[in-house]
N, C-alpha and C positions, 0 to 999 in steps of 0.2 A: 504494500500500500504506500502510495506517495505521501511524503511529509507535507504538512500544511504550514507554509510560511505566512507571516503577517508582518505589518509594519513594526510591531512590538518585538518580534523575535528574530527579525531578519539579520541584524548585526551578529547576534550571538550564535545563530544556527547556520547562517550562510557565509558571512564574511570572516568569521574566526574559526571556521571548520578546518580540521587538519586533513580533510579529504576534499577532492574536487566536488563541486556542487552544481547540479543542473536545476534551474528554476523555470517552471512553466508558468508564464504570465497568461492568465485566462479570465474568462467571465462565464457565468452560468448560462447566459442567453446566446452565447457565441457558437454557431453551428460548427465551424472548423475546429474550435476548441474541444467540442464534444467528440469530434473524430479523433483528436490526438489523445484524449483522456485514457483509453485503454493502452495505448502505446507507452504513455508515461508510467502507468501502473506496472506494465510488464517490465520496463527498464528498472523501475524501483526494486522489483523483486530480483531481477537478474544481477543487479549491482549492489545488492544489500551488503553492507559492511565495508564496501570499498569506495562507493560514490554515494553521496546523499542526493536523492532525487525527490523533488517536491513541486508543489503548485502554490501560486500566489494569486488570489482573486483581485483583479485590478479595481473592481468597484468598491471592495471593502478595504483596500490598502493603497490609497492614492499617493501617499508619501513615497514609498519605495518605487511605485510605478513611475512617478514623475522623476525621481532621482536617476533612473536608468533610461529615461526618455522612451518608454514603451508607447508607441503610437498605434501599432497594429497588433492584433492578437489572433492566434496564439503567437507569442514570442518566447523562445527558449533561450536563456542565457546561461552559459557555463562560467562558474567562478572558480578561481584557484588562488589560494593565498590572499583572499580578500579582494581580488581584482577580477573584473569581467574579462574573460579571455576569448570567448567565442559567442556568437549569436546566430540563431536560426529563426526566421520569421515565416509563419504560415505552416500549412500542413506538409509534412515531409515523411518519407518512409522511415521506418524504425532503423534501418541500416545506416542512414545518414547521421542520425543522432548517435548511434553506437560508435561510428568512426570518430566523431568529434569528441565523445566522452573518452574513448580509448586513447586519443592523442594527448589527453591531459593526465593520464594515470601514471 
């Protein structure tokens, strides 16, 4: 199951993580986001213990959304050592995300 990021826990859970982190910026009303949801959950299971994978609802967490200039959803941003190191916008195959995650491990 994907981790739930919020404005309140983002710094402690994503930016100070000792593992790479993939954050899916999404909204409940977003059709393409719903298409990506099962992929994000699968990746969270596959990388459990090595990469933290979670979701951040853009409607409920405007501060973090604004900080990372998320204009389109879904947007997946990979963080490593507190820095955004890669970004994918839109619906993409699982393999694309896996490649980007593996490049950060």
